[in-house]
TINULO-874426 format. One line per 5 residues: number of its first residue (from 1); their letters; for each residue z, x, y of N, C-alpha, C. Coordinates in pm, whole numbers, plus 50000, padded with zeros to 5 digits. Each point is the difference from the previous one (the first is absolute). Example, Ala and Ser with C-alpha at 12.3 -4.5 7.8 and 13.67 -1.06 7.14 Angstrom:
2
1 = AS = 50780 51319 49431 50000 49911 50119 50000 50090 50120; 49928 49965 50105 50006 50082 50119 50073 49923 50109 $
REM end
This chain:
423
1 = MDAVR = 23704 52701 67543 50027 49913 49914 50102 49868 50006; 49978 49923 49903 50032 49844 50040 50092 49966 49879; 50097 49903 50014 50087 49976 49930 50051 49829 50034; 49920 49909 49912 50028 49886 50085 50041 49889 49898; 50051 49929 50037 49985 49816 49886 49900 49925 50002 $
6 = TELYG = 49951 49949 49897 49897 49940 50003 49981 49917 49857; 49928 49878 49986 49991 49916 49904 49905 50106 49899; 50030 49996 49875 49916 50055 49897 49992 49913 49884; 49880 49931 49999 49949 49935 49834 50136 49888 50014; 50020 49951 50112 50107 49882 49982 50129 50019 50026 $
11 = WQGVE = 50012 50131 49970 50161 50039 50021 50018 50049 50143; 50150 50044 50024 50042 50082 50113 50004 50137 49971; 49921 50084 50069 49986 50128 49955 49991 50090 50108; 49988 50153 50009 49970 50122 50087 49919 50046 49964; 49925 50065 50111 49887 50108 49992 50030 50136 50069 $
16 = LRNAW = 49992 50087 49934 49994 50126 50039 49848 50058 50005; 49980 50047 50147 49840 50048 49995 49966 50132 50094; 49940 50071 49955 49925 50146 50086 49889 49948 50009; 49920 50106 50040 49878 49995 49988 49875 49992 49884; 50097 50044 49886 49957 50017 49853 49997 49919 49930 $
21 = VTLRA = 50136 49931 49988 50086 49890 49921 50053 49884 50042; 50032 49949 49918 50043 49852 50011 50112 49974 49870; 50108 50023 50069 50123 49948 49865 50071 49903 49984; 50007 49907 49919 50053 49866 50028 50129 49986 49902; 50109 49943 50042 50078 49940 49942 50056 49894 50007 $
26 = VPDIG = 50068 49935 49887 50052 49809 50034 50170 50043 49932; 50111 49986 50083 50103 50022 49988 50068 49878 49889; 49930 49864 49999 50028 49887 49948 49979 50019 49852; 49928 50072 49941 49929 49995 49856 50044 50137 49964; 50146 50061 49955 50020 50125 49989 50001 50116 50080 $
31 = GRVVG = 49996 49955 50094 49962 50106 50077 49868 50107 49990; 49897 49943 49951 49891 50021 49918 49870 50078 50151; 49942 50087 49998 49922 50066 50057 49853 49947 49921; 49933 49918 50090 49872 49927 49929 49874 50026 50055; 50015 50098 50063 49902 50029 50075 49961 50160 50043 $
36 = YRLGP = 49909 50083 49944 50009 50158 50043 49834 50020 49995; 49975 49977 50137 49834 50005 49991 49933 50137 50091; 49926 50031 49946 49937 50116 50103 49836 49950 50007; 49972 50026 50119 49857 49909 50021 49996 49886 49948; 49877 49963 49889 49996 49904 49944 50047 49978 49838 $
41 = YECLW = 50075 50134 50010 50054 49979 49854 50153 49986 49993; 50012 49896 49892 50142 49929 49993 50066 50066 49883; 50100 50067 49979 50096 50076 49885 50054 49912 49924; 50022 49876 50054 50128 49908 49926 49922 49887 49933; 50048 49993 49882 49986 49855 49913 50089 49871 50072 $
46 = LNKRY = 49934 49907 50030 50112 49862 50045 49960 49931 49896; 50095 49896 49956 49982 49855 49924 49913 49895 50109; 49900 49976 49947 49963 49901 50150 50071 49832 49928; 50021 49998 49920 50065 49913 49923 50149 49952 50084; 50039 50117 50029 50144 49963 50081 49990 50046 50141 $
51 = LGKLF = 49881 49994 50058 50028 50011 50150 50053 49927 50093; 50105 50042 50083 50044 49896 50078 50100 49911 49937; 50055 50054 49888 50098 49879 49932 50123 50080 49992; 50125 49949 49999 50149 50022 49979 50043 49928 49920; 50083 50036 49899 50083 49961 49906 50155 49970 49989 $
56 = TPEEH = 50017 49932 49923 50174 49987 49995 50029 50071 49914; 50133 50079 49996 50026 50078 49857 50016 49957 49863; 49988 49860 49997 49951 49948 49880 49887 50025 49966; 49910 49940 50081 49848 50097 49994 49954 50087 49937; 50055 50098 50060 49986 50142 49965 50041 50028 49870 $
61 = VGDGS = 50141 49976 49979 50005 49992 49834 49932 49931 49931; 49950 49892 49996 49942 49940 49893 50039 49981 49891; 49913 50034 49870 50128 50024 49850 50014 50117 50009; 50002 50093 50078 50053 50120 49960 49913 50122 49987; 49900 49962 49942 49876 50053 49935 49924 50070 50082 $
66 = MDAWI = 49983 50159 49949 49893 50059 50090 49846 49894 50049; 49966 49937 49893 49913 49882 50045 50001 49920 50114; 50160 49925 50026 50021 49949 50111 50037 50072 50154; 49966 50132 49991 50017 50067 50135 49899 49969 50083; 50025 49992 50110 49943 49970 50126 49954 50112 50093 $
71 = NYGGD = 49901 50046 49909 49946 50139 50062 49947 49986 50130; 50042 50018 50122 49891 49987 50122 49911 50125 49998; 50038 50120 49936 49900 50094 50027 50066 50104 50093; 49939 50095 50072 50040 50098 50089 50060 50112 49947; 50109 50045 50104 50079 50117 49911 50148 49955 50022 $
76 = KTWPA = 50097 50053 49911 50131 49916 50019 50052 50107 49923; 50155 49979 50011 50109 50128 49971 50090 49924 49881; 50027 50062 49906 50060 49935 49884 50125 50103 49974; 50102 49954 49917 50085 50095 49943 49967 50031 49838; 50004 50123 49986 49997 50069 49842 50099 50005 49923 $
81 = PQGWD = 50028 50020 49894 49908 49966 49855 50008 49826 50033; 49854 49964 49946 49963 49889 50002 50088 49948 49830; 50035 49841 50000 50026 49984 49855 50086 49846 49981; 50027 49995 49907 50064 49886 50001 50133 50012 49883; 50027 50074 49964 50111 50061 49911 50169 50018 50049 $
86 = NDDQW = 49997 50042 50133 50156 49992 50058 49963 49971 50136; 50131 50006 50089 50009 50007 50138 49918 50126 50041; 49970 50096 49974 50002 50140 50075 49853 49978 49966; 49933 49928 49956 49839 49972 49996 49968 49880 50113; 49861 50022 50068 49991 49900 50119 49909 49875 49853 $
91 = HGPPD = 50047 49906 50031 49967 49913 49943 49885 49899 50039; 49904 50091 50050 49871 49953 50064 49868 50089 50001; 49899 49933 50045 49966 49860 50047 49997 49864 49907; 49977 49912 50063 50055 49944 50096 50140 50011 50033; 50034 49987 50148 50116 50057 50082 50010 49913 50115 $
96 = PVLDG = 50117 49924 50036 49983 49919 50131 50055 50096 50112; 50057 50095 49981 50068 50069 50122 49886 50102 50037; 49993 50084 49913 49940 50169 50040 49872 49964 50006; 49932 49941 49896 49888 49969 50004 49900 49879 50089; 50078 49888 49999 49966 49903 50071 50080 49953 50093 $
101 = GRYTL = 50082 50068 50048 50113 49974 50087 49938 49997 50139; 50080 49985 50104 49976 49970 50116 50059 50121 50126; 49934 50084 49992 50065 50153 50070 49971 49938 50153; 50093 50081 50046 50051 49978 50141 49905 50118 50073; 49924 49959 50136 49941 50109 50074 50099 50058 50061 $
106 = DLLEA = 50030 50111 50010 50125 50102 50072 49931 50069 50075; 49843 50040 50027 49972 50081 50145 49850 49994 49932; 49953 50010 50131 49859 49992 50037 49968 50072 50107; 49963 50126 50009 49979 50079 50136 49846 50106 49961; 49973 50037 50128 49867 50073 50003 50011 50098 50086 $
111 = DEMSA = 49935 50138 50046 49987 50045 50121 49860 50075 49976; 50004 50111 50037 49846 50063 50003 49983 50084 49880; 50108 50045 49912 49971 50069 49881 50009 49899 49867; 50100 49923 50020 50007 49930 49855 50036 49819 50072; 49959 49926 49874 50071 49845 50027 50087 49993 49835 $
116 = TVRMT = 50125 49909 50005 50096 49996 49877 50035 49843 50003; 50028 49978 49874 50046 49890 49956 50100 50060 49907; 50133 49865 49997 50097 50024 49936 50035 49902 49928; 50016 49968 49876 50064 49855 49949 50110 50014 49904; 50067 49896 49998 50120 50022 49893 50018 49862 49945 $
121 = SPADP = 50016 50041 49846 50034 49876 49917 50113 49970 50049; 50006 49838 49885 50181 49966 49964 50028 50098 49924; 50156 49994 50024 50080 50095 49892 49987 49898 49854; 49935 50119 49875 49993 49916 49894 50141 49986 49908; 50054 49927 49973 50125 49971 49896 49969 50083 49835 $
126 = QTGVQ = 49869 49991 49974 49970 50032 49861 49986 50172 49978; 49928 50039 50127 50011 50151 49981 50096 50051 50111; 50066 49940 50101 50096 50081 50063 49959 50052 50116; 49810 49977 50024 49953 50097 50106 49942 49903 50121; 49980 50055 50079 49948 49972 50142 49869 50074 50013 $
131 = ITRQA = 49904 49968 50036 49856 50103 49982 49978 49973 50176; 49964 50120 50079 49949 50028 50101 49868 50048 50001; 49902 49940 50071 49846 50075 49968 49948 50022 50129; 49993 50134 50046 49984 50044 50138 49826 50036 49992; 49918 49969 50064 49869 50045 49992 49965 50072 50125 $
136 = TLHAG = 49948 50098 50014 49932 50085 50155 49871 50009 50005; 49920 49944 50035 49844 50056 50020 49999 50129 50135; 49934 50063 49939 49980 50124 50107 49879 50016 50057; 50042 50045 50131 49845 50039 50071 49879 50063 49925; 49864 49977 50042 49900 50091 50001 49981 50001 49867 $
141 = GSRVT = 50030 49915 49874 49937 49978 49873 50075 49894 49944; 49968 50006 49820 50083 49928 49959 50122 50015 49913; 50037 50099 50051 50114 50002 49927 50101 49941 50027; 50122 49921 49907 50106 49925 50014 50138 50080 49931; 50119 49988 50057 50075 50069 49940 50108 49851 49957 $
146 = LALTF = 50015 50011 49851 50118 49862 49973 50116 50086 49959; 50115 49948 50104 50104 50010 49936 50105 49885 49949; 50018 50037 49906 50093 49906 49900 50106 50034 49983; 50104 49884 50002 50166 50024 49997 50054 49911 49949; 50082 49997 49878 50088 49916 49916 50164 50041 50051 $
151 = TNTSD = 50031 49885 49985 50172 50011 50075 50081 49916 49879; 50091 50037 49983 50062 49960 49891 50099 49907 50054; 49996 49831 50027 50037 49915 50023 50111 49960 49910; 50044 50029 49896 50089 49952 49919 50119 50087 50001; 50079 49964 49886 50140 50038 49998 50053 50119 49936 $
156 = RPRRW = 49867 50063 49894 49996 50052 49912 49915 50142 49981; 49987 50075 49941 49912 50122 50020 49864 49938 49927; 49875 50050 50026 49870 49929 49998 49939 50138 49986; 49877 49960 49888 49924 50178 49983 49850 49917 49982; 49914 50047 50108 49880 49936 49989 49877 50109 50050 $
161 = SIWDV = 49873 49972 49943 49883 50065 50099 49916 49927 50074; 49964 50054 50107 49925 49927 50111 49874 50038 49947; 49938 49861 49993 49864 50002 49899 49937 49890 50085; 49861 50045 50076 49906 49978 50053 49882 49958 49965; 49925 49844 49980 49901 50005 49928 49873 49945 50106 $
166 = FQHRA = 49910 50018 50010 49877 49980 50059 49891 49941 49896; 49949 49877 50054 49877 49946 49967 49885 50027 50034; 49911 50045 49929 49877 50054 50035 49867 49883 50011; 49918 49977 50038 49892 49923 50011 49924 50083 49905; 49957 49927 49888 49886 50054 49877 49911 49926 49962 $
171 = EKVLP = 49950 49928 50082 49886 49893 49982 49874 50006 50043; 49900 49940 49954 49887 49993 50049 49901 49900 49994; 49940 49919 50110 49934 49890 49957 49868 50009 49958; 50001 49947 49891 49854 49949 49931 49908 49906 50107; 49845 50021 49940 49896 49910 50129 50043 49861 49975 $
176 = DGTLT = 50066 49963 49867 50053 49825 50040 50101 49988 50114; 50063 50111 50040 50113 49973 50090 50115 50022 49916; 50003 49973 49887 50121 49989 49894 50049 50141 50042; 50138 50055 49957 50053 50124 49964 50002 50066 49876; 49999 50131 49961 50046 50100 49893 50089 50113 50058 $
181 = HQDAC = 50035 50061 49900 50040 50101 50029 49902 50145 50031; 50052 50072 50113 49938 50123 50032 50048 50116 49878; 49886 50025 49916 50023 50121 49942 49957 50150 50053; 49984 49970 50133 49996 50150 50074 50137 49999 50038; 50118 49940 49999 50114 49993 50069 50099 50125 49912 $
186 = TVTAP = 50076 50105 50021 50031 50083 49931 50135 50062 50050; 50113 50005 49926 50112 50045 50031 50050 50149 49920; 50056 50087 50109 49971 50127 49972 50158 50042 50050; 50062 50104 49906 50128 50082 49999 50000 50136 49959; 50090 50093 50033 49981 50119 49925 50098 49975 49896 $
191 = LNPAS = 49963 50068 49861 50082 49995 49909 50100 50141 49998; 50099 49985 49945 50106 50098 50025 49960 50091 49859; 49973 50120 50026 49938 50108 49874 50165 49988 49917; 50137 50002 50009 50086 49974 49952 50045 49896 49933; 49933 49904 50031 50023 49825 49940 50095 50019 49863 $
196 = RHPKG = 50059 49887 50053 50055 49997 49863 49941 49869 49915; 49891 49985 50024 49920 49887 49942 49886 50090 49953; 49981 49943 49860 49896 50108 49940 49856 49989 50096; 49943 49876 50035 49878 49991 50113 49982 50031 50105; 50160 50026 50047 50010 50014 50149 50032 49839 50075 $
201 = YQVMF = 50012 49943 49905 50031 49839 50074 50075 49952 49835; 50036 49878 50065 50059 49868 49905 49934 49907 49998; 50026 49884 49912 49923 49916 49984 50148 49879 50002; 49999 49955 50128 50145 49877 50037 49955 49900 49934; 49872 49937 49989 49996 49865 50020 49818 49958 49927 $
206 = ADPAN = 49997 49951 49849 49870 49967 49980 49925 50098 49931; 49891 50019 49969 49935 50063 49897 49980 50131 50019; 50074 50104 49922 50023 50120 49985 49830 50066 50060; 49899 49928 49900 49886 50071 50021 49892 49941 50106; 50057 49909 50070 49959 49998 50142 49881 50073 50047 $
211 = PEWQV = 49859 49967 49988 49907 50086 50022 49997 50061 50158; 50074 49907 50055 49995 50044 50170 50073 50146 50061; 50094 50020 49871 50123 50108 50062 49889 50121 49916; 49982 50137 50118 49990 50100 49888 50062 50123 50135; 49946 50107 49893 50089 50120 50083 49839 50107 49991 $
216 = EDGLF = 50001 50056 50129 49904 50066 50054 50014 50114 50101; 49990 50130 49956 50038 50113 50114 50129 50002 50055; 50097 49983 49899 50130 49981 50092 50085 49885 50038; 49875 49899 49977 50008 49852 50085 50031 49898 49882; 50101 49905 50052 49967 49868 49967 49917 49905 50045 $
221 = VARYL = 49908 49960 49918 49896 49925 50078 49972 49821 49953; 50023 49929 50087 49992 49885 49929 49888 49893 50056; 49895 50028 49912 49897 49901 50063 49989 49841 49965; 49993 49945 50108 50018 49829 49991 49881 49940 49896; 50038 49957 49898 49941 49884 49897 50053 49893 49979 $
226 = YRVGK = 50087 49950 50074 50045 49876 49978 50109 49987 49881; 50057 50073 49959 50077 50024 49894 50184 49983 50072; 50088 49927 49913 50145 50014 50098 50050 50117 49931; 50084 50060 50058 50076 50119 49988 50052 50066 50057; 50127 50068 49994 50062 50091 50070 50020 50139 49927 $
231 = VGLDS = 49984 50082 50101 50030 50139 49943 50121 50048 50098; 50062 50093 49965 50125 50069 50098 49987 50163 50012; 49997 50095 50064 49985 50138 50006 50106 50081 50079; 50018 50113 49925 50119 50064 50072 49936 50126 50029; 49908 49946 50129 49969 50070 50052 50064 50078 50137 $
236 = LGGWI = 49986 50104 50018 50056 50094 50120 49893 50044 50085; 49937 49937 50025 49841 50045 50066 50027 49920 50164; 50068 49890 49976 50041 49916 50166 49920 49951 50040; 49880 49959 49896 49901 49873 50073 49936 49903 49866; 49957 49920 50069 49945 49904 49921 49879 49939 50064 $
241 = AFSDA = 49859 49985 49973 49904 49921 50086 49934 49907 49911; 49913 49973 50102 49882 49846 49939 49920 50008 50093; 49870 50025 49921 49859 49985 50077 49928 49897 49927; 49898 49966 50060 49900 49875 50010 49898 50065 50026; 49905 50099 49916 49889 50077 50006 49900 49910 50034 $
246 = AQGYA = 49996 49854 49999 49890 49922 50013 49986 49972 50180; 50102 49977 50034 50041 49970 50161 49995 50183 50046; 50055 50105 49943 50018 50138 50062 50110 50001 50075; 50136 49937 49950 50102 50036 50068 50126 50004 49911; 50101 50077 50018 50112 50046 49926 50117 49996 50091 $
251 = FAAQF = 50139 49989 49927 50117 49995 50031 50072 50058 49906; 50109 50054 50097 50100 50116 49930 50131 49986 50046; 50106 49929 49902 50164 50026 50026 50018 50143 50004; 50104 50038 50078 50075 50155 49992 50130 50008 49986; 50054 50087 49942 50169 49967 50004 50053 50145 49945 $
256 = TPQPG = 50116 50025 50036 50050 50125 49957 50046 49974 49848; 49970 50059 49865 50076 50032 49896 50101 50057 49974; 50121 49978 49944 50083 50106 49987 50055 50021 49864; 49923 50125 49928 49985 50015 49906 50189 50055 49944; 50010 49937 49878 50132 50004 49973 50095 49886 50000 $
261 = AEYPD = 49961 49901 50102 50041 49879 49991 49985 49899 49926; 50087 49927 49973 49984 49872 49889 49936 49879 50083; 49867 49975 49924 49909 49896 50027 50009 49867 49912; 49994 49864 50019 49999 49893 49917 49867 49998 49910; 49989 49933 49896 49865 49973 49926 49981 50141 49946 $
266 = NGSTV = 50080 50054 49923 50001 50136 49947 49919 50141 50031; 50062 49970 50142 49979 50116 50105 49869 49959 50107; 49979 49890 50021 49828 49984 50059 50070 50007 50162; 49915 50049 50047 49999 50031 50171 49878 49908 50070; 49898 49965 49881 49880 49930 50056 49960 49902 49867 $
271 = ECWTV = 49950 49893 50054 49949 49916 49863 49872 49919 50055; 49934 49941 49878 49858 49925 50049 49988 49900 49908; 49983 49866 50071 49981 49884 49924 49844 49931 50054; 49965 49954 49827 49909 49948 50077 49959 49875 49941; 49941 49875 50052 50018 49890 49969 49857 49957 49930 $
276 = GLGEV = 50003 49903 49910 49868 50013 49903 50034 49942 49880; 49903 49990 49884 50028 49936 49875 50101 50070 49923; 50061 49924 49904 50088 50086 49899 50107 49918 50036; 50143 50064 49904 50113 49953 49999 50099 50100 50003; 50113 49952 50038 50117 50079 50039 50098 49963 49902 $
281 = PGLKL = 50038 50055 49892 50124 49928 49928 50104 49985 50052; 50044 49879 49985 50161 49993 50056 49965 49917 50174; 49890 50008 50039 49990 49920 50138 49914 49874 49964; 49991 49918 50083 49928 49879 50039 49915 50081 50083; 49864 50015 49972 49906 50011 50097 49871 49984 49924 $
286 = NYAGS = 49917 49925 50106 49856 49965 49945 49923 50047 50130; 49917 50070 50034 49893 50033 50097 49828 49948 49988; 50006 49968 49877 49870 49918 49981 49967 49881 50081; 49885 50010 50075 49976 49867 50067 50083 50036 50148; 50061 50090 50033 50098 49989 50090 49928 50069 50175 $
291 = GIYLM = 49887 50027 49966 49909 50043 50110 50114 50102 50035; 50075 50093 49974 50082 50095 50044 49940 50107 49956; 49985 50090 50124 49907 50158 49950 50070 50102 50071; 50117 50070 49963 50049 50101 50069 50079 50087 49916; 50010 50134 50070 50066 50102 49932 50130 50037 50101 $
296 = ETEVL = 50090 50050 49908 50143 50027 50097 50000 50150 50006; 50060 50078 50109 50038 50122 50022 50171 49982 50017; 50083 50078 49937 50103 49960 49997 50095 50167 50021; 50114 49960 50068 50048 50134 50040 50139 49983 49971; 50111 50074 49951 50125 49978 49972 50071 50127 50032 $
301 = SPLFD = 50098 49967 50115 50096 50132 49986 50095 50023 49928; 50086 50107 49995 50102 50060 49896 50098 49860 49954; 50093 49954 49908 50091 49946 49996 50116 50032 50088; 50030 49934 50140 50119 50027 50068 50131 49899 49942; 50125 50082 50028 50125 49936 49980 50044 49929 50105 $
306 = FAPGQ = 50017 49888 50032 50065 49938 50118 50146 49942 50007; 50090 50081 50052 50112 49935 50035 50013 49848 50082; 50063 49904 49964 50024 49961 50127 49978 49982 50137; 49890 49932 50073 49963 50057 50120 49910 50097 50015; 49972 50112 49888 49938 50097 50034 49844 49946 50005 $
311 = AHTFT = 49895 50115 50066 49850 49940 50017 49952 50173 49950; 49872 49949 49968 49923 50108 49963 49850 49977 50067; 49922 50101 50026 49878 49961 50028 49888 50106 49955; 49878 49937 49987 49909 50055 49912 49866 49994 50103; 49942 50102 50010 49879 49999 50078 49875 50011 49965 $
316 = IAWGV = 49870 49934 50022 49908 50046 49943 49888 49960 50111; 49868 50090 49957 49897 50005 50139 49895 49952 49933; 49914 49923 50074 49893 49945 49939 49913 50046 50103; 49836 50035 49930 49876 49983 50089 49879 49941 49936; 49928 49953 50081 49859 49936 49937 49922 50087 50116 $
321 = CRCPG = 49840 50027 49904 49895 50040 50073 49890 49986 49898; 49878 50046 50041 49878 49978 49953 50001 50147 49906; 49983 49967 49869 49956 50074 49887 49921 49945 49881; 49888 50117 49956 49915 49924 49909 50036 50022 49895; 50086 50002 49941 50040 50015 49825 50119 50006 49978 $
326 = KVVSA = 50054 50001 49880 50173 50025 49989 50040 50107 50056; 50155 49969 50032 50055 50120 50033 50056 50086 49938; 50003 50118 49982 50002 50090 49952 50124 50118 50064; 50061 49956 50130 50110 50052 50051 49999 49926 50130; 50152 50034 50035 50005 49938 50101 50142 50084 50102 $
331 = AAAGV = 49983 50022 50114 50065 50075 50112 50041 49923 50125; 50050 50083 50067 50095 49933 50108 49856 49922 50106; 49863 50076 50028 49943 49979 50053 49851 49926 49941; 50035 49962 49869 49895 49889 49946 49983 50086 49872; 49878 49917 49936 49956 50004 49840 49915 50124 49977 $
336 = AARKL = 49965 50012 49870 49870 50104 49951 49957 49893 49885; 49860 49963 49985 49918 49938 49933 49932 50145 49917; 49991 50123 50066 49981 50117 49924 50080 50109 50098; 50085 50060 49879 50076 50114 50106 49938 50079 50031; 50056 50090 50121 49939 50071 50027 49973 50152 49933 $
341 = SVAHD = 49884 50047 49954 49969 50109 49907 49956 50089 50088; 50020 50139 49897 49943 50110 50093 49933 50115 49905; 49858 50034 50029 49926 50046 49900 49941 50123 50109; 50022 50117 49899 49937 50135 50082 49870 50031 49995; 49938 49995 50132 49829 50045 50043 50039 50125 50069 $
346 = GDQAH = 49986 50125 49924 49984 50094 50065 50123 50021 50032; 50019 50051 50118 50090 50024 50091 50023 49894 50075; 49965 49880 49966 50072 49879 50050 50057 49886 49902; 50089 49907 50058 50032 49911 49933 49971 49865 50012; 49902 49917 49926 49942 49881 49986 50123 49891 49956 $
351 = LQGVF = 50035 49932 50142 50110 49908 49953 49922 49860 50040; 50057 49910 49897 49958 49844 49996 50074 49927 49975; 49963 49864 50012 50130 49908 49972 49973 49851 50068; 50057 49890 49952 49981 49878 50076 50144 49911 50040; 49973 49981 50097 50167 49939 50030 49977 49906 50104 $
356 = GVFDE = 50089 49883 49989 50052 49888 50088 50116 50066 50107; 50009 49930 50086 50119 50031 50087 50047 49905 50073; 50158 50009 50048 50063 49913 50040 50023 49988 50162; 49939 50108 50044 50036 50043 50137 49858 49999 50083; 50009 49981 50099 49885 49992 50108 50016 50190 50052 $
361 = GQAVL = 49929 50069 49996 50009 50162 50035 49897 50079 49967; 50052 50119 49989 49915 50107 49966 50026 50067 49894; 49876 49991 49897 50044 50105 49881 49964 50132 50014; 50096 50077 49920 49988 50151 50025 49995 50063 49922; 49894 50112 49898 50012 50068 49920 50034 50129 50013 $
366 = QLLDG = 50141 50043 49913 50046 50129 50041 50009 50081 49848; 50007 50114 50045 49986 50142 49926 50117 50052 50026; 50061 50005 49868 50178 50082 50007 49979 50133 49944; 50075 50079 50056 50055 50180 49900 50102 49954 49875; 50025 50086 49947 50104 50039 49899 50132 49912 50075 $
371 = QGRVI = 50010 50047 50124 50135 49942 50072 50012 49901 50033; 49890 49874 49993 50002 49874 50073 49943 50012 50126; 49978 50096 50028 49934 50004 50130 49864 49968 50060; 49951 49935 50091 49900 49926 50004 49906 50146 50071; 49903 50017 49934 49903 50108 50029 49868 49979 50056 $
376 = RQRAL = 49976 49890 49984 49842 49948 50046 50039 49821 49948; 49879 49954 50113 50035 49834 49989 49862 49929 50028; 49979 49913 49969 49849 49898 50077 50033 49856 50049; 49999 49978 50073 49982 49886 50028 49889 49873 49974; 50024 49919 49909 49919 49929 49955 49965 49866 50052 $
381 = GEVDP = 50067 49947 50133 49986 49918 50054 50051 49873 50000; 49973 49894 50075 50107 49888 49989 49991 49913 49895; 50108 49955 49950 50029 49917 49888 50070 49847 50054; 50035 49922 49884 50059 49872 50039 49988 49953 49884; 50127 49883 49978 50015 49912 49900 49831 49912 49889 $
386 = LTVLT = 49912 49960 50119 49902 49983 49912 49865 50069 50028; 50032 50124 49988 49900 50104 49963 50022 50090 49871; 49885 50038 49947 50073 50074 49875 49950 50116 50064; 50068 50100 49939 49958 50156 50079 50001 50087 49867; 49875 50011 50022 49933 50097 49877 49988 50203 50044 $
391 = VDVLL = 50067 50049 49907 50021 50131 50023 49872 50077 49938; 49952 50089 50042 49874 50070 49963 49988 50137 50071; 50078 50096 50009 50024 50145 50091 49984 50089 49921; 49943 50096 50093 49985 50149 49952 50095 50058 50099; 50094 50112 49942 50089 50068 50114 50050 50150 49946 $
396 = PLTGA = 49974 50089 50059 50039 50160 49952 50135 49991 49901; 49949 50076 49900 50136 50015 49935 50102 50082 50014; 49935 50137 50077 50110 50079 49992 50133 49979 50020; 50118 50075 49975 50127 49953 49990 50030 49862 49966; 49919 49936 49937 50049 49862 49996 50075 49968 49883 $
401 = AAARL = 50139 49935 49973 50069 49963 49871 49982 49853 49982; 49993 49896 50098 50005 49872 50011 49910 49963 50089; 49976 49829 49938 49928 49968 50122 50088 49857 50007; 50025 49967 50117 50084 49869 50058 49901 49895 50098; 50002 49879 49956 49948 49904 50101 50063 49922 50013 $
406 = IVVAA = 50010 49946 50189 50123 49968 50063 49914 49881 50078; 50080 49881 50067 49986 49925 50117 50079 50004 50113; 49929 50072 50112 50095 49962 50103 50009 49874 50044; 50104 49921 50036 49997 49866 50034 49987 49981 50125; 49916 49906 50058 49964 50007 50132 50130 49919 50094 $
411 = ADGQE = 50069 49928 49917 50116 49898 50032 50092 50095 50035; 50042 50092 49932 50121 50070 50025 49956 50136 49972; 49920 50058 50019 49979 50131 49990 50037 50124 49845; 50063 49889 49886 50048 50050 49915 49902 50040 49913; 49997 50123 49917 49933 50036 49903 50041 49934 49865 $
416 = RLLDE = 49901 49958 49900 50074 49940 49916 49892 50091 49880; 50043 50027 49906 49929 50044 49855 49907 49900 49978; 49880 50053 49948 49921 49897 49901 49987 50059 49872; 49969 50100 49985 50007 50059 49853 49993 50156 50023; 50011 50084 49875 49996 50140 50005 49936 50067 49884 $
421 = ATI = 49951 50097 50008 49967 50070 49849 50011 50180 50014; 50039 50022 49861 49997 50195 50017 49857 50013 49974; 50004 50128 50099 49855 50057 49952 50010 50139 49916 $
REM end
């Protein structure tokens, strides 16, 4: 594992590296992660217009409209709820401190098992918040742990959600060299069966009839059609994912939801924003002719109460891997393009599925009895983040009540769940 200072696109930045992934961050542009690359595939969108550039606080604010936002791209952390009605809302972007401010580089270290960078924002007088972003790349695969901390630096109580925003490349190159949107890009997240929203999601900005937004088999599905808009979900599934089926890669952000806790934006734990044509009432935005093609996966913590000097931390896990289609489920070991299914074939179980994995290691298929004990298992061979795992196996059915697919990671020996199914 490596953790080094380096020049990135004209900025002073850092790189975390293992045998599979390079993670890049720049403290001076809002503590952003600006690169998350697996092999040839780069997950994050960056705005080429601003590469290597730094701006004054006044330039970051501009006329105060969202259209004036200097959007570098990448992944960043903001306070929620967002709004301009009162001081209990974050009035950004644009924002010269938390979004555009120069963070300090507090930690850069690596050992055999991980590499870590930690960056801290200036204290923000408007929100009373100071943000610390710590990203850890783990050995042996693509897994990243993002620990996000808000500290109340003001002299009065504050109430905020920790909101992380990941901007995905969703573009394709036409034969003449110009860019357009990639309609093979999709965002998915599990719906809450007991959602407060009639469709399982709420339209936050733009046209409620946006054809990008669909519901399929218990999932919210957004296919990129270059329409502007945003939705929020009161999902308790603990993940949101992005896939680019044209390139055959997928990303998942995972977190621990807290049922019964209060979340911002009418209960949203995850949100999806897409850049494209159309208007957002009340916001000055126009993406026509911008050359910007991106989708966002956004994860929000519950609303935390911060006494003066108090801090709260919210943790998100990232993974990226090869995947041949949209993500229909996510787990610690990876994602599924086709979940594990079990069909009875006489006295045997026919198990099938298609997966992407986050760790180099061994895939193992297990059959369990009614008490959850392993009664039979089959090693499926070596796996890694750059190889699609296709399961098509027959196993004796006798005594089996469930099937479980795991990955035994080579780096740390841990067993991580990929999927499971009832027999």
